[in-house]
C-alpha positions in Angstrom: 0.0 0.0 0.0 1.3 3.5 -0.9 0.5 5.9 1.8 0.8 9.7 1.6 1.0 11.3 5.0 0.4 15.0 5.6 1.5 16.7 8.9 4.4 14.3 9.4 6.2 16.6 11.9 3.3 17.0 14.4 2.9 14.9 17.5 0.5 12.6 15.8 2.3 12.6 12.5 5.5 11.6 14.2 3.9 8.5 15.6 2.2 7.8 12.3 5.5 7.6 10.5 6.2 4.6 12.8 2.9 2.9 12.8 2.2 3.2 9.1 5.6 1.9 8.1 4.3 -1.7 8.8 1.3 -1.2 6.6 2.9 0.1 3.5 5.4 2.5 1.9 5.0 6.0 3.4 5.7 9.3 1.8 5.8 11.7 4.8 5.2 15.4 4.0 5.6 18.5 6.2 4.7 22.1 5.4 8.2 22.7 3.8 8.2 19.4 1.8 8.5 18.8 -1.9 6.0 17.7 -3.1 3.9 20.2 -1.3 2.7 19.4 2.2 1.4 22.8 3.1 -2.4 22.5 3.6 -2.8 26.3 3.1 -1.7 25.7 -0.6 -4.7 24.0 -2.1 -3.2 23.7 -5.6 0.0 22.4 -4.2 -1.5 19.5 -2.2 -3.7 18.6 -5.2 -0.5 18.3 -7.3 1.2 16.2 -4.6 -1.7 13.7 -4.6 -1.8 13.6 -8.4 2.0 13.1 -8.6 2.2 10.3 -6.0 -1.1 8.6 -6.6 -1.3 6.9 -3.2 -3.6 4.1 -2.1 -4.3 6.0 1.1 -4.0 9.6 2.2 -3.5 10.2 5.9 -4.1 13.8 6.9 -2.6 14.6 10.3 -2.0 18.3 9.5 -4.4 20.9 11.0 -4.7 24.4 12.3 -4.8 23.8 16.0 -4.4 27.2 17.6 -7.8 27.2 19.3 -7.6 30.8 20.7 -6.0 32.3 17.6 -8.7 30.8 15.4 -11.1 33.3 16.9 -9.2 36.1 15.2 -7.7 34.1 12.3 -10.8 32.3 11.3 -10.0 32.5 7.6 -6.7 30.8 8.1 -8.3 28.1 10.3 -10.9 27.3 7.7 -8.3 27.3 4.9 -6.5 24.4 6.5 -9.2 22.6 8.4 -11.9 22.9 5.8 -10.8 24.0 2.3 -7.8 21.6 2.3 -10.0 18.7 3.3 -12.3 19.5 0.4 -9.3 19.3 -2.0 -8.0 16.1 -0.5 -11.4 14.5 -0.5 -11.9 15.3 -4.2 -8.5 14.0 -5.1 -8.8 10.9 -3.1 -12.2 10.2 -4.7 -10.7 10.8 -8.2 -8.1 8.1 -7.7 -10.1 5.7 -5.5 -7.9 6.2 -2.5 -8.8 6.0 1.2 -8.7 9.3 3.1 -8.0 9.2 6.8 -8.6 12.5 8.6 -8.4 13.5 12.3 -11.0 15.6 14.0 -12.0 16.6 17.5 -14.6 16.6 20.3 -14.7 20.3 19.7 -17.4 19.7 17.1 -19.8 19.2 20.1 -21.0 21.8 22.5 -19.5 20.0 25.6 -22.8 19.8 27.5 -23.9 17.0 29.8 -21.9 14.1 31.2 -22.4 11.2 28.8 -19.7 10.3 26.3 -20.4 11.7 22.9 -21.4 9.2 20.2 -20.8 9.6 16.5 -24.5 10.2 15.8 -24.9 13.0 18.4 -25.8 16.4 17.2 -22.8 18.7 16.6 -22.8 22.3 17.8 -19.2 23.7 18.1 -18.5 26.4 20.7 -15.7 28.2 18.8 -14.2 28.9 15.4 -11.7 26.0 15.6 -14.6 23.6 16.2 -16.6 25.0 13.4 -13.6 24.7 11.0 -13.0 21.1 12.0 -16.7 20.2 11.6 -16.7 21.8 8.1 -13.7 19.6 7.2 -15.5 16.5 8.3 -18.6 17.4 6.3 -16.5 18.1 3.2 -14.8 14.8 3.4 -18.0 12.8 4.0 -19.7 14.5 1.0 -16.9 14.1 -1.5 -15.0 10.9 -0.7 -16.8 7.6 -0.2 -13.6 5.8 1.2 -13.1 8.0 4.2 -12.3 7.4 7.9 -12.7 10.4 10.0 -11.3 9.8 13.5 -12.4 12.2 16.3 -10.0 12.2 19.3 -9.4 14.4 22.3 -6.8 15.5 24.8 -4.0 14.3 22.6 -0.4 14.1 24.0 2.9 12.4 23.5 6.6 12.9 23.9 6.8 14.8 20.7 5.3 18.3 20.2 3.5 20.6 22.6 0.7 19.4 24.8 -0.9 19.8 28.2 1.2 17.0 29.8 4.5 18.5 28.8 3.4 22.0 29.8 2.4 20.6 33.2 5.8 19.0 33.8 7.6 22.2 32.8 5.4 24.3 35.1 5.7 21.9 38.0 9.5 22.1 37.7 9.4 25.8 38.2 6.5 26.5 40.6 5.6 25.0 44.0 1.8 25.1 43.3 -0.4 25.2 40.2 -4.0 26.0 39.5 -5.6 23.3 37.3 -9.1 23.3 35.9 -11.3 20.7 37.5 -14.6 21.1 35.6 -13.4 19.8 32.2 -13.7 16.0 31.7 -12.2 13.6 29.1 -9.7 10.9 28.5 -6.1 11.8 27.9 -5.1 9.9 24.7 -1.6 9.2 23.6 -0.9 10.0 19.9 0.9 6.6 19.6 -2.4 4.9 20.4 -4.3 6.9 17.7 -1.4 6.1 15.3 -1.6 2.4 16.1 -5.4 2.4 15.7 -5.0 4.1 12.3 -2.6 1.4 11.0 -5.1 -1.3 12.1 -8.0 0.5 10.4 -6.1 0.8 7.1 -5.3 -2.9 7.2 -8.9 -3.7 7.8 -10.5 -1.0 5.6 -13.5 -2.0 3.6 -16.2 0.2 1.9 -18.8 -0.8 4.4 -16.6 0.4 7.2 -16.2 4.0 6.0 -17.4 6.8 8.2 -16.7 8.6 11.5 -15.2 6.9 14.5 -14.3 8.1 18.0 -10.8 7.2 19.2 -9.8 7.8 22.8 -8.2 5.9 25.6 -10.5 4.1 28.0 -11.8 5.8 31.2 -12.3 9.4 32.1 -10.9 12.0 34.4 -10.9 15.8 34.9 -8.0 18.0 33.9 -7.1 18.2 37.6 -7.2 14.4 38.0 -5.1 14.0 34.8 -2.5 16.5 36.2 -2.5 14.8 39.6 -1.8 11.4 38.2 0.9 12.7 35.9 2.7 14.3 38.8 2.5 11.2 40.8 4.1 9.3 37.9 6.7 12.0 37.6 7.6 11.8 41.3 7.9 8.0 41.0 10.3 8.4 38.1 12.5 10.8 40.0 11.8 14.0 37.9 12.9 17.1 39.8 9.7 19.0 40.6 8.6 21.8 42.9 4.9 21.1 42.6 3.4 17.7 43.4 0.0 16.1 43.2 -0.8 17.5 46.6 -0.1 21.1 45.7 -2.4 21.3 42.7 -5.4 23.5 43.3 -8.6 22.6 41.5 -10.3 25.7 40.0 -13.2 26.3 37.6 -12.5 26.9 33.9 -13.8 30.5 34.4 -10.6 31.2 36.3 -8.8 31.5 33.0 -10.2 33.9 30.5 -9.6 32.6 26.9 -10.8 34.0 23.6 -12.3 30.6 22.7 -14.7 28.6 24.9 -13.7 25.1 25.7 -16.1 22.1 26.1 -16.7 20.9 29.6 -17.5 17.4 28.4 -14.9 15.9 26.1 -15.8 12.3 26.8 -16.0 10.2 23.6 -17.9 7.0 23.2 -15.7 4.5 21.4 -18.1 1.6 21.1 -18.5 1.9 17.4 -14.8 1.7 16.8 -14.3 -1.2 19.1 -17.2 -3.3 17.7 -16.5 -2.5 14.1 -12.8 -3.3 14.2 -12.5 -5.7 17.2 -10.3 -3.4 19.2 -9.6 -3.1 22.9 -8.5 0.4 24.0 -6.1 0.7 27.0 -6.9 3.0 30.0 -5.7 6.5 29.8 -3.3 6.0 32.7 -1.2 3.7 30.6 -0.3 6.3 28.1 0.4 9.0 30.7 2.6 6.7 32.7 4.6 5.6 29.6 5.2 9.2 28.3 6.3 10.5 31.7 8.7 7.6 32.0 10.1 8.3 28.6 10.6 11.9 29.5 12.2 11.0 32.8 14.6 8.6 31.0 15.8 11.5 28.9 14.5 10.2 25.6 12.8 13.5 24.8 13.1 17.1 25.9 10.4 19.1 27.7 
């Protein structure tokens, strides 16, 4: 299988380079690549697909600056919507699969039940609206599509909440962490491994939207507390510990973009359709903290 990967230098793209290598031959593109990997260049990415003619396109690139998207809405939609429209049309033209990643931000974050794929969407912010528009463009134009919604993504590579937390805890004796936002911290490596499994098993009747997240749930505060417990056990030098984290409401932090309070995702459809068992969120957090403590990656 010939696989064309966009966004190969992001935290998910970095793990996809590894996982997709066992599925087929991977051409990994970044924004500065030749052929073009810059999703803001619609003509360029169309040329890349036509030149390489892959069996599968995996789009891990996105505009992810949630707060900046409120003032840079056009830029967010160019990458998260218009580029998806182009990739979907090109994938359909050559009969390729298109794998694309989306977010729980397509929902309004209300309630406490995990979101199902069939639940009504109602994004709270411009980023969520741009991601929803991308999903809809793909579903409309490309029959062979797999749209994977995930949340609270982290890994050793790239910027994320976990790495911010460890940096902050090394500098300050106490931290304020939001305790009214709930979800499942999900390691990018898990999403990458799921992607490889789905591509191996892909069949027309399995096309559609799936939720991918680690098992279980926790608050941001619970996530941070567990991460700092793991960090202390690994011997990371910290000033703040799990006992010095203060739980605060999300209203404590004024941000341009509203965040969903409920980021839980129901993964039953993914598990039943592809026969998968997803590990608890604690496994990924513990593993990444251990890798950081071992000096395998920088904060």
